[in-house]
C-alpha beads as a LAMMPS data file, in Angstrom:
LAMMPS data file: protein, C-alpha beads

333 atoms
332 bonds

1 atom types
1 bond types

-500.0 500.0 xlo xhi
-500.0 500.0 ylo yhi
-500.0 500.0 zlo zhi

Masses

1 110.0

Atoms # bond

1 1 1 0.000 0.000 0.000
2 1 1 2.801 2.355 0.939
3 1 1 4.639 1.433 -2.292
4 1 1 1.541 2.287 -4.340
5 1 1 1.251 5.676 -2.652
6 1 1 4.949 6.355 -3.269
7 1 1 4.551 5.563 -6.972
8 1 1 1.594 7.942 -7.239
9 1 1 3.595 10.728 -5.548
10 1 1 6.516 10.210 -7.908
11 1 1 4.171 10.275 -10.923
12 1 1 2.525 13.476 -9.707
13 1 1 5.914 15.146 -9.194
14 1 1 7.029 14.146 -12.694
15 1 1 3.818 15.520 -14.182
16 1 1 4.265 18.841 -12.370
17 1 1 7.885 19.023 -13.474
18 1 1 6.850 18.411 -17.096
19 1 1 4.157 21.073 -16.896
20 1 1 6.673 23.484 -15.393
21 1 1 9.142 22.794 -18.230
22 1 1 6.440 23.462 -20.827
23 1 1 5.510 26.747 -19.167
24 1 1 9.159 27.828 -18.967
25 1 1 9.717 26.914 -22.629
26 1 1 6.615 28.848 -23.659
27 1 1 7.805 31.880 -21.705
28 1 1 11.263 31.698 -23.308
29 1 1 9.751 31.483 -26.772
30 1 1 7.435 34.414 -26.069
31 1 1 10.302 36.559 -24.804
32 1 1 12.411 35.623 -27.832
33 1 1 9.564 36.603 -30.151
34 1 1 9.150 39.953 -28.411
35 1 1 12.881 40.634 -28.658
36 1 1 12.828 39.754 -32.363
37 1 1 9.942 42.128 -33.038
38 1 1 11.681 44.905 -31.123
39 1 1 14.906 44.436 -33.062
40 1 1 13.003 44.452 -36.354
41 1 1 11.251 47.712 -35.555
42 1 1 14.456 49.268 -34.248
43 1 1 16.347 48.461 -37.424
44 1 1 13.548 49.601 -39.728
45 1 1 12.894 52.847 -37.847
46 1 1 14.447 55.816 -39.756
47 1 1 16.993 57.406 -37.461
48 1 1 18.925 60.572 -38.297
49 1 1 21.591 58.679 -40.226
50 1 1 19.083 56.759 -42.343
51 1 1 17.110 59.937 -43.066
52 1 1 20.308 61.524 -44.339
53 1 1 21.003 58.482 -46.468
54 1 1 17.469 58.579 -47.828
55 1 1 17.900 62.271 -48.723
56 1 1 21.164 61.523 -50.515
57 1 1 19.536 58.648 -52.363
58 1 1 16.649 60.919 -53.349
59 1 1 19.025 63.548 -54.703
60 1 1 20.949 60.923 -56.653
61 1 1 17.698 59.609 -58.097
62 1 1 16.728 63.130 -59.196
63 1 1 20.108 63.660 -60.853
64 1 1 19.852 60.321 -62.635
65 1 1 16.337 61.236 -63.753
66 1 1 17.593 64.530 -65.171
67 1 1 20.283 62.766 -67.154
68 1 1 17.864 60.129 -68.429
69 1 1 15.390 62.813 -69.501
70 1 1 18.132 64.649 -71.363
71 1 1 19.183 61.451 -73.136
72 1 1 15.579 60.722 -74.073
73 1 1 15.187 64.203 -75.517
74 1 1 18.279 63.799 -77.665
75 1 1 16.924 60.480 -78.967
76 1 1 13.462 61.761 -79.838
77 1 1 14.400 62.589 -83.440
78 1 1 13.226 59.609 -85.460
79 1 1 13.362 61.099 -88.969
80 1 1 16.500 62.252 -90.775
81 1 1 17.203 65.925 -90.222
82 1 1 16.535 68.015 -93.317
83 1 1 16.157 71.568 -91.995
84 1 1 17.203 73.801 -89.117
85 1 1 14.959 75.969 -86.972
86 1 1 16.088 79.583 -87.178
87 1 1 15.608 82.581 -84.906
88 1 1 16.521 85.172 -87.527
89 1 1 17.264 85.134 -91.259
90 1 1 20.870 84.392 -92.154
91 1 1 22.380 87.785 -93.016
92 1 1 26.134 88.189 -93.479
93 1 1 27.739 91.247 -91.928
94 1 1 30.580 93.491 -93.018
95 1 1 33.684 93.780 -90.913
96 1 1 32.261 97.010 -89.475
97 1 1 29.138 95.160 -88.310
98 1 1 26.760 96.226 -91.091
99 1 1 25.051 93.734 -93.392
100 1 1 25.945 92.410 -96.833
101 1 1 29.693 92.092 -97.011
102 1 1 30.362 92.520 -100.756
103 1 1 33.855 91.018 -100.791
104 1 1 33.993 89.449 -104.247
105 1 1 36.284 86.985 -106.002
106 1 1 37.593 83.639 -104.835
107 1 1 37.975 83.575 -101.085
108 1 1 35.401 86.309 -100.503
109 1 1 32.470 85.749 -98.196
110 1 1 29.874 88.218 -99.447
111 1 1 26.981 88.240 -101.930
112 1 1 29.287 88.784 -104.929
113 1 1 31.890 86.229 -103.884
114 1 1 32.522 83.053 -105.840
115 1 1 34.056 79.806 -104.651
116 1 1 36.518 77.648 -106.514
117 1 1 34.999 74.880 -108.662
118 1 1 36.483 72.230 -106.348
119 1 1 34.771 73.730 -103.309
120 1 1 31.467 74.129 -105.145
121 1 1 31.567 70.492 -106.261
122 1 1 32.360 69.257 -102.760
123 1 1 29.444 71.202 -101.258
124 1 1 27.137 70.000 -104.054
125 1 1 27.989 66.374 -103.325
126 1 1 27.463 66.859 -99.596
127 1 1 24.094 68.547 -100.134
128 1 1 22.875 65.723 -102.379
129 1 1 23.532 62.808 -100.039
130 1 1 20.933 60.054 -100.141
131 1 1 19.243 59.988 -96.739
132 1 1 16.963 57.044 -97.442
133 1 1 19.395 54.488 -96.000
134 1 1 22.493 54.354 -93.771
135 1 1 25.765 55.363 -95.354
136 1 1 27.970 52.606 -96.637
137 1 1 31.631 52.593 -95.710
138 1 1 32.457 53.966 -99.167
139 1 1 29.934 56.804 -98.841
140 1 1 31.152 57.687 -95.364
141 1 1 34.724 57.889 -96.685
142 1 1 33.514 60.139 -99.521
143 1 1 31.813 62.491 -97.029
144 1 1 35.016 62.768 -95.029
145 1 1 36.989 63.401 -98.203
146 1 1 34.639 66.200 -99.333
147 1 1 34.847 67.911 -95.944
148 1 1 38.626 67.618 -95.983
149 1 1 38.684 69.036 -99.496
150 1 1 36.847 72.119 -98.238
151 1 1 39.462 72.530 -95.527
152 1 1 42.201 72.135 -98.128
153 1 1 40.673 74.901 -100.271
154 1 1 41.060 77.292 -97.343
155 1 1 39.427 80.722 -97.764
156 1 1 38.451 79.790 -101.331
157 1 1 35.843 77.382 -99.884
158 1 1 34.133 79.989 -97.713
159 1 1 31.586 81.268 -100.275
160 1 1 30.373 77.721 -101.043
161 1 1 30.032 76.856 -97.367
162 1 1 28.244 80.121 -96.665
163 1 1 25.793 79.548 -99.500
164 1 1 24.832 76.144 -98.119
165 1 1 24.427 77.428 -94.547
166 1 1 22.210 80.307 -95.714
167 1 1 19.658 77.793 -97.000
168 1 1 19.080 76.390 -93.468
169 1 1 19.137 72.919 -94.980
170 1 1 20.827 69.968 -93.331
171 1 1 21.307 66.228 -93.556
172 1 1 21.741 63.967 -90.548
173 1 1 24.867 61.871 -90.533
174 1 1 24.323 60.117 -87.197
175 1 1 21.147 58.371 -88.413
176 1 1 22.785 57.590 -91.764
177 1 1 26.263 56.525 -90.803
178 1 1 25.596 52.923 -89.784
179 1 1 28.812 51.088 -88.952
180 1 1 31.055 53.698 -90.610
181 1 1 30.740 56.926 -88.589
182 1 1 31.613 60.157 -90.330
183 1 1 32.481 61.908 -87.092
184 1 1 29.774 64.600 -87.230
185 1 1 26.085 64.554 -86.369
186 1 1 25.120 66.387 -89.564
187 1 1 26.477 67.966 -92.722
188 1 1 26.232 71.417 -91.141
189 1 1 28.231 70.263 -88.124
190 1 1 30.904 68.984 -90.488
191 1 1 31.013 72.344 -92.262
192 1 1 31.238 74.178 -88.943
193 1 1 34.336 72.162 -88.128
194 1 1 35.747 72.833 -91.625
195 1 1 35.345 76.561 -90.913
196 1 1 37.115 76.125 -87.584
197 1 1 40.017 74.419 -89.306
198 1 1 40.209 77.045 -92.077
199 1 1 40.179 79.853 -89.521
200 1 1 40.719 83.530 -90.177
201 1 1 38.291 86.480 -90.156
202 1 1 36.215 85.097 -93.025
203 1 1 35.537 81.766 -91.323
204 1 1 34.834 83.501 -88.022
205 1 1 32.346 85.770 -89.774
206 1 1 30.377 82.851 -91.220
207 1 1 30.314 81.049 -87.889
208 1 1 29.151 84.242 -86.185
209 1 1 26.461 84.845 -88.819
210 1 1 25.170 81.308 -88.287
211 1 1 25.208 81.746 -84.499
212 1 1 22.983 84.812 -84.822
213 1 1 20.602 82.906 -87.076
214 1 1 20.216 79.333 -85.833
215 1 1 17.557 78.280 -83.350
216 1 1 18.996 74.804 -82.800
217 1 1 20.379 74.378 -79.241
218 1 1 23.053 71.889 -80.301
219 1 1 24.273 74.249 -83.021
220 1 1 24.376 77.201 -80.616
221 1 1 26.624 75.216 -78.288
222 1 1 28.838 73.949 -81.112
223 1 1 29.239 77.362 -82.765
224 1 1 30.038 79.005 -79.430
225 1 1 32.856 76.507 -78.818
226 1 1 34.333 76.924 -82.313
227 1 1 34.291 80.720 -82.071
228 1 1 35.882 80.583 -78.626
229 1 1 38.642 78.377 -80.049
230 1 1 39.285 80.805 -82.915
231 1 1 38.914 84.085 -80.999
232 1 1 38.872 83.588 -77.209
233 1 1 36.483 85.987 -75.488
234 1 1 35.491 87.848 -78.658
235 1 1 32.113 86.191 -79.299
236 1 1 30.956 85.374 -75.785
237 1 1 28.241 88.038 -75.701
238 1 1 26.873 86.783 -79.021
239 1 1 26.877 83.217 -77.713
240 1 1 25.032 84.151 -74.506
241 1 1 22.459 86.174 -76.444
242 1 1 21.894 83.292 -78.861
243 1 1 21.392 80.927 -75.912
244 1 1 18.889 83.308 -74.288
245 1 1 16.860 83.760 -77.455
246 1 1 16.848 80.062 -78.316
247 1 1 15.858 79.105 -74.771
248 1 1 12.930 81.530 -74.965
249 1 1 11.923 80.052 -78.310
250 1 1 11.878 76.511 -76.918
251 1 1 9.954 77.669 -73.825
252 1 1 7.288 79.146 -76.092
253 1 1 6.797 75.727 -77.643
254 1 1 8.099 76.670 -81.088
255 1 1 10.345 73.619 -81.167
256 1 1 11.259 70.502 -79.157
257 1 1 14.908 69.926 -78.336
258 1 1 17.314 69.170 -75.542
259 1 1 18.235 72.569 -74.097
260 1 1 21.296 71.250 -72.251
261 1 1 23.753 72.932 -74.690
262 1 1 22.079 76.314 -74.058
263 1 1 22.548 76.057 -70.293
264 1 1 26.150 75.021 -70.898
265 1 1 26.702 78.195 -72.931
266 1 1 25.161 80.329 -70.184
267 1 1 27.373 78.679 -67.577
268 1 1 30.604 78.774 -69.588
269 1 1 30.391 82.217 -71.164
270 1 1 27.885 84.024 -68.934
271 1 1 28.233 86.046 -65.761
272 1 1 25.875 87.328 -63.093
273 1 1 23.704 88.876 -65.820
274 1 1 22.395 85.422 -66.820
275 1 1 21.091 84.551 -63.342
276 1 1 17.701 86.132 -64.014
277 1 1 17.364 84.115 -67.229
278 1 1 18.223 80.897 -65.392
279 1 1 15.766 81.592 -62.576
280 1 1 13.062 82.278 -65.139
281 1 1 13.738 78.890 -66.724
282 1 1 13.484 76.870 -63.481
283 1 1 9.764 75.991 -63.816
284 1 1 10.522 74.290 -67.154
285 1 1 14.056 72.970 -66.644
286 1 1 14.727 72.853 -62.911
287 1 1 17.643 70.416 -62.959
288 1 1 19.488 72.165 -65.786
289 1 1 18.876 75.538 -64.143
290 1 1 20.094 74.506 -60.696
291 1 1 23.191 72.836 -62.111
292 1 1 23.951 75.995 -64.105
293 1 1 23.557 78.235 -61.059
294 1 1 25.956 76.006 -59.156
295 1 1 28.432 76.037 -62.033
296 1 1 28.630 79.783 -62.671
297 1 1 32.190 81.082 -62.183
298 1 1 33.294 82.503 -58.820
299 1 1 30.141 81.261 -57.098
300 1 1 27.992 83.981 -58.657
301 1 1 24.966 81.676 -58.752
302 1 1 25.199 80.511 -55.130
303 1 1 22.926 83.240 -53.647
304 1 1 20.213 82.353 -56.181
305 1 1 20.706 78.672 -55.355
306 1 1 20.237 79.361 -51.645
307 1 1 17.166 81.468 -52.403
308 1 1 15.657 78.563 -54.333
309 1 1 16.244 76.242 -51.371
310 1 1 14.650 78.692 -48.937
311 1 1 11.593 79.208 -51.129
312 1 1 11.126 75.473 -51.664
313 1 1 11.474 74.779 -47.936
314 1 1 9.032 77.561 -47.048
315 1 1 6.253 75.932 -49.056
316 1 1 7.065 72.478 -47.701
317 1 1 8.309 71.152 -51.009
318 1 1 10.798 68.346 -51.550
319 1 1 12.425 69.818 -54.629
320 1 1 15.140 71.417 -52.504
321 1 1 16.921 68.051 -52.213
322 1 1 18.545 68.458 -55.626
323 1 1 19.351 72.110 -54.935
324 1 1 20.971 71.093 -51.642
325 1 1 23.121 68.581 -53.457
326 1 1 24.244 71.241 -55.942
327 1 1 25.045 73.575 -53.057
328 1 1 27.020 70.832 -51.303
329 1 1 29.077 70.277 -54.425
330 1 1 30.189 73.908 -54.661
331 1 1 30.633 74.418 -50.894
332 1 1 34.261 73.124 -50.801
333 1 1 35.171 75.597 -53.546

Bonds

1 1 1 2
2 1 2 3
3 1 3 4
4 1 4 5
5 1 5 6
6 1 6 7
7 1 7 8
8 1 8 9
9 1 9 10
10 1 10 11
11 1 11 12
12 1 12 13
13 1 13 14
14 1 14 15
15 1 15 16
16 1 16 17
17 1 17 18
18 1 18 19
19 1 19 20
20 1 20 21
21 1 21 22
22 1 22 23
23 1 23 24
24 1 24 25
25 1 25 26
26 1 26 27
27 1 27 28
28 1 28 29
29 1 29 30
30 1 30 31
31 1 31 32
32 1 32 33
33 1 33 34
34 1 34 35
35 1 35 36
36 1 36 37
37 1 37 38
38 1 38 39
39 1 39 40
40 1 40 41
41 1 41 42
42 1 42 43
43 1 43 44
44 1 44 45
45 1 45 46
46 1 46 47
47 1 47 48
48 1 48 49
49 1 49 50
50 1 50 51
51 1 51 52
52 1 52 53
53 1 53 54
54 1 54 55
55 1 55 56
56 1 56 57
57 1 57 58
58 1 58 59
59 1 59 60
60 1 60 61
61 1 61 62
62 1 62 63
63 1 63 64
64 1 64 65
65 1 65 66
66 1 66 67
67 1 67 68
68 1 68 69
69 1 69 70
70 1 70 71
71 1 71 72
72 1 72 73
73 1 73 74
74 1 74 75
75 1 75 76
76 1 76 77
77 1 77 78
78 1 78 79
79 1 79 80
80 1 80 81
81 1 81 82
82 1 82 83
83 1 83 84
84 1 84 85
85 1 85 86
86 1 86 87
87 1 87 88
88 1 88 89
89 1 89 90
90 1 90 91
91 1 91 92
92 1 92 93
93 1 93 94
94 1 94 95
95 1 95 96
96 1 96 97
97 1 97 98
98 1 98 99
99 1 99 100
100 1 100 101
101 1 101 102
102 1 102 103
103 1 103 104
104 1 104 105
105 1 105 106
106 1 106 107
107 1 107 108
108 1 108 109
109 1 109 110
110 1 110 111
111 1 111 112
112 1 112 113
113 1 113 114
114 1 114 115
115 1 115 116
116 1 116 117
117 1 117 118
118 1 118 119
119 1 119 120
120 1 120 121
121 1 121 122
122 1 122 123
123 1 123 124
124 1 124 125
125 1 125 126
126 1 126 127
127 1 127 128
128 1 128 129
129 1 129 130
130 1 130 131
131 1 131 132
132 1 132 133
133 1 133 134
134 1 134 135
135 1 135 136
136 1 136 137
137 1 137 138
138 1 138 139
139 1 139 140
140 1 140 141
141 1 141 142
142 1 142 143
143 1 143 144
144 1 144 145
145 1 145 146
146 1 146 147
147 1 147 148
148 1 148 149
149 1 149 150
150 1 150 151
151 1 151 152
152 1 152 153
153 1 153 154
154 1 154 155
155 1 155 156
156 1 156 157
157 1 157 158
158 1 158 159
159 1 159 160
160 1 160 161
161 1 161 162
162 1 162 163
163 1 163 164
164 1 164 165
165 1 165 166
166 1 166 167
167 1 167 168
168 1 168 169
169 1 169 170
170 1 170 171
171 1 171 172
172 1 172 173
173 1 173 174
174 1 174 175
175 1 175 176
176 1 176 177
177 1 177 178
178 1 178 179
179 1 179 180
180 1 180 181
181 1 181 182
182 1 182 183
183 1 183 184
184 1 184 185
185 1 185 186
186 1 186 187
187 1 187 188
188 1 188 189
189 1 189 190
190 1 190 191
191 1 191 192
192 1 192 193
193 1 193 194
194 1 194 195
195 1 195 196
196 1 196 197
197 1 197 198
198 1 198 199
199 1 199 200
200 1 200 201
201 1 201 202
202 1 202 203
203 1 203 204
204 1 204 205
205 1 205 206
206 1 206 207
207 1 207 208
208 1 208 209
209 1 209 210
210 1 210 211
211 1 211 212
212 1 212 213
213 1 213 214
214 1 214 215
215 1 215 216
216 1 216 217
217 1 217 218
218 1 218 219
219 1 219 220
220 1 220 221
221 1 221 222
222 1 222 223
223 1 223 224
224 1 224 225
225 1 225 226
226 1 226 227
227 1 227 228
228 1 228 229
229 1 229 230
230 1 230 231
231 1 231 232
232 1 232 233
233 1 233 234
234 1 234 235
235 1 235 236
236 1 236 237
237 1 237 238
238 1 238 239
239 1 239 240
240 1 240 241
241 1 241 242
242 1 242 243
243 1 243 244
244 1 244 245
245 1 245 246
246 1 246 247
247 1 247 248
248 1 248 249
249 1 249 250
250 1 250 251
251 1 251 252
252 1 252 253
253 1 253 254
254 1 254 255
255 1 255 256
256 1 256 257
257 1 257 258
258 1 258 259
259 1 259 260
260 1 260 261
261 1 261 262
262 1 262 263
263 1 263 264
264 1 264 265
265 1 265 266
266 1 266 267
267 1 267 268
268 1 268 269
269 1 269 270
270 1 270 271
271 1 271 272
272 1 272 273
273 1 273 274
274 1 274 275
275 1 275 276
276 1 276 277
277 1 277 278
278 1 278 279
279 1 279 280
280 1 280 281
281 1 281 282
282 1 282 283
283 1 283 284
284 1 284 285
285 1 285 286
286 1 286 287
287 1 287 288
288 1 288 289
289 1 289 290
290 1 290 291
291 1 291 292
292 1 292 293
293 1 293 294
294 1 294 295
295 1 295 296
296 1 296 297
297 1 297 298
298 1 298 299
299 1 299 300
300 1 300 301
301 1 301 302
302 1 302 303
303 1 303 304
304 1 304 305
305 1 305 306
306 1 306 307
307 1 307 308
308 1 308 309
309 1 309 310
310 1 310 311
311 1 311 312
312 1 312 313
313 1 313 314
314 1 314 315
315 1 315 316
316 1 316 317
317 1 317 318
318 1 318 319
319 1 319 320
320 1 320 321
321 1 321 322
322 1 322 323
323 1 323 324
324 1 324 325
325 1 325 326
326 1 326 327
327 1 327 328
328 1 328 329
329 1 329 330
330 1 330 331
331 1 331 332
332 1 332 333
């Protein structure tokens, strides 16, 4: 009888011990779960460092978006280029600044000037390129040869080049070139470079005349660089004015184009006088405008950049992230 009672006591103790172990295990698991949840929330909660990282990531995303948009704009042209948008009629100027330079004879650049037969033939071949299919390797080599022939003719090629540019016609070479690149985006771009290589007052005059006429942002940027190479500082005001007028034309919806080259001209050749133009452009081209303000020489655009940040912050906007990044980039300078 006593043995039976002892067995029952031992069985009861074992059962209680088992129940106690289960309870303890359940408590341990519950505590572990709570700790895991706490750690998860702690790590996912945005502290000061992660907020800063998120801001930097947001600014980087905006910059990447700006670059992608610019690339998309430059790729929007799906048909071969055949004409150029103009701001003003092409009108050659005399050396004294008045119109219609009458310098005649070979090498002249006025209305009465005549080019050598070789230059006229080279320009005729370039203007009659077949744009219905990509250039073959042989055709691409012929284009290069014609452009080099113009350079070789020197000043005697200027009247022929000028006559072609006055027509505001063009032919795309980037869409046509296929596997044999010519080295220029268009026939006009090739002639611009031929003028740069020829050099001299006559070539500078034609480039300047074209700069005052064209409404193509890429051409404005290209012509400004060539003129700066030939005559440093002499044509900067003309380049800035051309960029202003072309930017206004694009803003009015008269044409669609990537305006990046125009902002580059304003930044490279402008001064504090272009700040108002850049600020006016911000609603349409915020990223280009802010980058240009940050890039103006001697920090001239920094006060306007800070003003943009303050205005954006005052209205609770998030657009100041990109402006802050631009400001941070110029701060060490």
